[in-house]
Every structure is written in C-alpha cells, then in structure tokens.
C-alpha positions as a Markdown table, in Angstrom:
| # | Residue | x | y | z |
|---|---|---|---|---|
| 1 | Gly | 0.0 | 0.0 | 0.0 |
| 2 | Gly | 2.9 | 2.4 | 0.7 |
| 3 | Leu | 3.8 | 2.6 | -3.0 |
| 4 | Tyr | 0.4 | 4.1 | -3.7 |
| 5 | Trp | 0.6 | 6.8 | -1.0 |
| 6 | Phe | 2.1 | 9.3 | -3.4 |
| 7 | Ala | 1.2 | 8.0 | -6.8 |
| 8 | Ile | -2.6 | 8.0 | -6.5 |
| 9 | Pro | -3.1 | 11.4 | -5.0 |
| 10 | Phe | -0.5 | 12.9 | -7.3 |
| 11 | Cys | -2.2 | 11.4 | -10.4 |
| 12 | Met | -5.7 | 12.5 | -9.2 |
| 13 | Ala | -4.6 | 16.0 | -8.4 |
| 14 | Thr | -2.8 | 16.4 | -11.7 |
| 15 | Thr | -5.6 | 14.9 | -13.8 |
| 16 | Leu | -8.5 | 16.7 | -12.1 |
| 17 | Gly | -6.6 | 20.0 | -11.8 |
| 18 | Leu | -5.8 | 19.9 | -15.5 |
| 19 | Ala | -9.4 | 18.9 | -16.3 |
| 20 | Gly | -10.6 | 21.9 | -14.2 |
| 21 | Arg | -8.4 | 24.2 | -16.3 |
| 22 | Ala | -9.3 | 22.6 | -19.6 |
| 23 | Leu | -13.0 | 22.8 | -18.8 |
| 24 | Asp | -12.5 | 26.4 | -17.7 |
| 25 | Leu | -14.5 | 25.9 | -14.5 |
| 26 | Pro | -15.1 | 29.0 | -12.3 |
| 27 | Val | -12.9 | 27.7 | -9.4 |
| 28 | Thr | -11.4 | 30.5 | -7.3 |
| 29 | Leu | -7.9 | 30.4 | -5.8 |
| 30 | Ser | -9.4 | 30.1 | -2.3 |
| 31 | Glu | -11.6 | 27.2 | -3.4 |
| 32 | Ser | -8.6 | 25.5 | -5.0 |
| 33 | Asp | -6.6 | 26.0 | -1.8 |
| 34 | Gln | -9.4 | 24.2 | 0.0 |
| 35 | Gly | -9.2 | 21.2 | -2.3 |
| 36 | Leu | -12.4 | 21.8 | -4.1 |
| 37 | Val | -11.2 | 21.2 | -7.7 |
| 38 | Pro | -11.9 | 17.5 | -7.8 |
| 39 | Pro | -15.6 | 17.9 | -6.6 |
| 40 | Ala | -16.0 | 20.7 | -9.1 |
| 41 | Val | -14.7 | 18.6 | -12.0 |
| 42 | Ala | -16.7 | 15.5 | -10.9 |
| 43 | Leu | -19.9 | 17.6 | -10.6 |
| 44 | His | -19.3 | 19.1 | -14.0 |
| 45 | Leu | -18.7 | 15.8 | -15.7 |
| 46 | Phe | -21.0 | 13.4 | -13.9 |
| 47 | Gly | -23.6 | 15.7 | -12.3 |
| 48 | Glu | -24.9 | 14.8 | -8.8 |
| 49 | Ala | -23.5 | 11.2 | -9.1 |
| 50 | Gly | -20.0 | 12.7 | -9.5 |
| 51 | Ala | -20.4 | 14.7 | -6.3 |
| 52 | Trp | -21.4 | 11.6 | -4.5 |
| 53 | Leu | -18.5 | 9.6 | -5.9 |
| 54 | Val | -16.0 | 12.2 | -4.7 |
| 55 | Thr | -17.7 | 12.4 | -1.3 |
| 56 | Ile | -17.5 | 8.6 | -0.9 |
| 57 | Gln | -13.9 | 8.5 | -2.1 |
| 58 | Val | -12.8 | 11.2 | 0.3 |
| 59 | Phe | -14.6 | 9.6 | 3.2 |
| 60 | Leu | -13.0 | 6.2 | 2.5 |
| 61 | Ala | -9.5 | 7.8 | 2.0 |
| 62 | Val | -9.8 | 9.8 | 5.3 |
| 63 | Thr | -11.1 | 6.9 | 7.4 |
| 64 | Ser | -8.4 | 4.5 | 5.9 |
| 65 | Ser | -5.6 | 7.1 | 6.6 |
| 66 | Ala | -6.9 | 7.8 | 10.1 |
| 67 | Asn | -7.2 | 4.1 | 10.9 |
| 68 | Ser | -3.6 | 3.5 | 9.7 |
| 69 | Glu | -2.2 | 6.5 | 11.6 |
| 70 | Gln | -4.0 | 5.5 | 14.8 |
| 71 | Leu | -2.8 | 1.9 | 14.6 |
| 72 | Ala | 0.8 | 3.0 | 13.9 |
| 73 | Val | 0.8 | 5.5 | 16.8 |
| 74 | Ala | -0.7 | 2.9 | 19.1 |
| 75 | Ser | 1.8 | 0.3 | 18.1 |
| 76 | Leu | 4.8 | 2.7 | 18.4 |
| 77 | Phe | 3.7 | 3.8 | 21.9 |
| 78 | Ser | 2.7 | 0.4 | 23.2 |
| 79 | Tyr | 5.9 | -1.4 | 22.2 |
| 80 | Asp | 8.6 | 1.3 | 21.9 |
| 81 | Val | 7.6 | 3.4 | 24.9 |
| 82 | Tyr | 5.3 | 1.6 | 27.2 |
| 83 | Lys | 6.9 | -1.9 | 27.1 |
| 84 | Arg | 10.5 | -0.7 | 26.6 |
| 85 | Tyr | 10.6 | 2.1 | 29.2 |
| 86 | Leu | 7.5 | 2.2 | 31.4 |
| 87 | Val | 6.6 | -1.5 | 32.1 |
| 88 | Pro | 9.2 | -3.8 | 30.6 |
| 89 | His | 7.3 | -7.0 | 31.8 |
| 90 | Ala | 4.0 | -5.9 | 30.4 |
| 91 | Thr | 1.6 | -8.8 | 29.4 |
| 92 | Gly | -0.2 | -9.1 | 26.1 |
| 93 | Ala | -3.5 | -8.0 | 27.8 |
| 94 | Gln | -1.8 | -4.8 | 29.1 |
| 95 | Leu | -0.4 | -4.0 | 25.7 |
| 96 | Ile | -3.7 | -4.5 | 24.0 |
| 97 | Phe | -5.4 | -2.2 | 26.6 |
| 98 | Ile | -2.7 | 0.5 | 26.2 |
| 99 | Ser | -3.0 | 0.2 | 22.4 |
| 100 | Arg | -6.7 | 0.7 | 22.6 |
| 101 | Ala | -6.3 | 3.7 | 24.9 |
| 102 | Val | -3.8 | 5.3 | 22.6 |
| 103 | Val | -6.1 | 4.8 | 19.6 |
| 104 | Ile | -8.9 | 6.6 | 21.5 |
| 105 | Phe | -6.5 | 9.4 | 22.6 |
| 106 | Trp | -5.0 | 9.8 | 19.2 |
| 107 | Ala | -8.5 | 10.0 | 17.6 |
| 108 | Ile | -9.5 | 12.7 | 20.0 |
| 109 | Phe | -6.2 | 14.6 | 19.5 |
| 110 | Ser | -6.5 | 14.4 | 15.7 |
| 111 | Gly | -10.0 | 15.7 | 15.8 |
| 112 | Ile | -9.1 | 18.6 | 18.0 |
| 113 | Leu | -6.1 | 19.4 | 15.9 |
| 114 | Ser | -8.2 | 19.4 | 12.7 |
| 115 | Val | -10.8 | 21.7 | 14.2 |
| 116 | Ala | -8.1 | 24.0 | 15.4 |
| 117 | Leu | -6.5 | 24.2 | 12.0 |
| 118 | Phe | -9.8 | 24.9 | 10.4 |
| 119 | Glu | -10.7 | 27.6 | 12.9 |
| 120 | Leu | -7.3 | 29.2 | 12.4 |
| 121 | Gly | -8.0 | 29.4 | 8.7 |
| 122 | Ile | -5.0 | 27.2 | 7.8 |
| 123 | Glu | -5.7 | 25.8 | 4.3 |
| 124 | Leu | -4.9 | 22.3 | 2.9 |
| 125 | Ser | -2.2 | 23.6 | 0.6 |
| 126 | Trp | -0.4 | 25.2 | 3.5 |
| 127 | Val | -0.6 | 21.9 | 5.5 |
| 128 | Tyr | 0.9 | 19.9 | 2.6 |
| 129 | Met | 3.7 | 22.5 | 2.1 |
| 130 | Cys | 4.5 | 22.6 | 5.8 |
| 131 | Met | 4.4 | 18.8 | 6.1 |
| 132 | Gly | 7.0 | 18.5 | 3.4 |
| 133 | Ile | 9.2 | 21.1 | 5.0 |
| 134 | Leu | 8.9 | 19.5 | 8.5 |
| 135 | Ile | 9.5 | 16.0 | 7.3 |
| 136 | Gly | 12.1 | 16.8 | 4.6 |
| 137 | Gly | 15.0 | 17.4 | 7.0 |
| 138 | Ala | 14.9 | 13.8 | 8.2 |
| 139 | Val | 15.0 | 12.1 | 4.8 |
| 140 | Ala | 18.8 | 12.2 | 4.3 |
| 141 | Pro | 19.7 | 11.1 | 7.9 |
| 142 | Ile | 17.2 | 8.2 | 7.7 |
| 143 | Thr | 18.6 | 7.2 | 4.3 |
| 144 | Phe | 22.1 | 7.4 | 5.6 |
| 145 | Ser | 21.3 | 5.4 | 8.8 |
| 146 | Leu | 19.8 | 2.6 | 6.7 |
| 147 | Thr | 22.5 | 2.5 | 3.9 |
| 148 | Trp | 25.7 | 3.7 | 5.5 |
| 149 | Arg | 27.5 | 1.5 | 8.0 |
| 150 | Asp | 29.5 | 4.4 | 9.6 |
| 151 | Cys | 26.4 | 6.6 | 10.2 |
| 152 | Asn | 26.0 | 7.0 | 14.0 |
| 153 | Ala | 23.1 | 8.3 | 16.1 |
| 154 | Ile | 24.7 | 11.7 | 16.9 |
| 155 | Gly | 25.3 | 12.4 | 13.2 |
| 156 | Ala | 21.8 | 11.4 | 12.1 |
| 157 | Val | 20.1 | 13.5 | 14.8 |
| 158 | Thr | 22.4 | 16.4 | 14.2 |
| 159 | Gly | 21.8 | 16.2 | 10.5 |
| 160 | Ala | 18.0 | 16.2 | 10.9 |
| 161 | Ile | 18.0 | 19.1 | 13.4 |
| 162 | Gly | 20.6 | 21.0 | 11.4 |
| 163 | Lys | 18.5 | 20.7 | 8.2 |
| 164 | His | 15.3 | 21.6 | 10.0 |
| 165 | Ser | 16.0 | 25.2 | 11.0 |
| 166 | Pro | 17.2 | 26.5 | 7.6 |
| 167 | Asp | 14.2 | 24.9 | 5.9 |
| 168 | Gln | 11.7 | 26.4 | 8.3 |
| 169 | Cys | 12.9 | 29.9 | 8.8 |
| 170 | Pro | 12.0 | 31.3 | 5.3 |
| 171 | Val | 8.6 | 29.7 | 5.3 |
| 172 | Phe | 7.6 | 31.0 | 8.7 |
| 173 | Leu | 9.1 | 34.4 | 8.0 |
| 174 | Asn | 7.0 | 34.6 | 4.8 |
| 175 | Glu | 3.9 | 33.6 | 6.6 |
| 176 | Ala | 4.5 | 36.1 | 9.4 |
| 177 | Thr | 5.1 | 39.0 | 7.1 |
| 178 | Ser | 2.6 | 38.4 | 4.3 |
| 179 | Thr | -1.2 | 38.7 | 4.3 |
| 180 | Lys | -3.7 | 36.6 | 2.4 |
| 181 | Glu | -4.2 | 39.3 | -0.2 |
| 182 | Asn | -0.4 | 39.5 | -0.9 |
| 183 | Arg | -0.2 | 35.7 | -1.4 |
| 184 | Lys | -3.0 | 35.7 | -4.1 |
C-alpha cells in the first residue's frame, strides 16, 4: 500500500486539476486551496453522481488514513515506549489495553487538531507544504542510517535538526510577514 501513497493522490490531483483548467471551471484560488477542484470537475462531468462519488472517495480515504495512523501510533507507543521504558514486563493483555487507549487518545487529539487548524484558517495547501518542510529534514539522515555503516546516532540526529532550521525559517518568516491578499 505504501507505493500508492504518493502516486494515486498525485495522479488524481494532476488529472483533475488539468481537467478543471481545460473545462474552464469557475474555481477561485481560495476554493482551489481548500481542495475543491476534484468535486467541481466531478460535478461538471457526472452531475450529482460525481459529487457523491468524490464524497464517498474522500470519506474512504480519510477513514483509511486515520485508521492506519491511529494503529501506527498505538503500536509505536505500546511497544517502543510503554513496554520498553515504562513497564518492561507488560503482558499481552496490558499491551492491548494500552494500544486501545492510545487509539482513542489519538483519535480525539487528531479531531481537536483538525478543528483548530480549520478555525485558524489554515488551508490544505499550507498543511501539505508545511508537512514537506517539517519531514524533509529527516530524509537524508534516515537514508544514511539505513544504507551507511558508519552513520551514527549523533550524526543522524544532528543532520536532521541542522537541516530543519534553515528549511523552516524562510517559510515561517514569509507567513508572518505576508497577508492573504499578498499571497494571491
């Protein structure tokens, strides 16, 4: 499934974005930033059925992603934090209980975070851009730690942190000094 994580959204975004331009749909920049081009194209091409298809597709994608994220966080916490550092002799029943508790906590946290981002007016395009910048600094250190025998923990952590700051400064300075009108 990991191979499709990038390919399918990229293909859909490119195809539907180009279709929206080719069909000359009246989609504003604000609507585009909110991710409304696919529903506009589907509605134009397939009518109400297209709108329903996009709604169902988005629902399935979001629930699948949320499910995977919740299980990954629960597994990481249960085995890499709880069992390793907090209760080294935890039983299987304890690990299952902790996993379920972490799923519930992470679902509530994710919901609160998404509402907070929405209320702050942070758009989907900004989240994607920021995610790439925040994660991008760790790509080289992770690659080196997997492929280079002499890569040590200090070098990997220093490389990730050292790459992080130069990447983030221009973006946050731009966001702090510009207004929505200037960005359009």
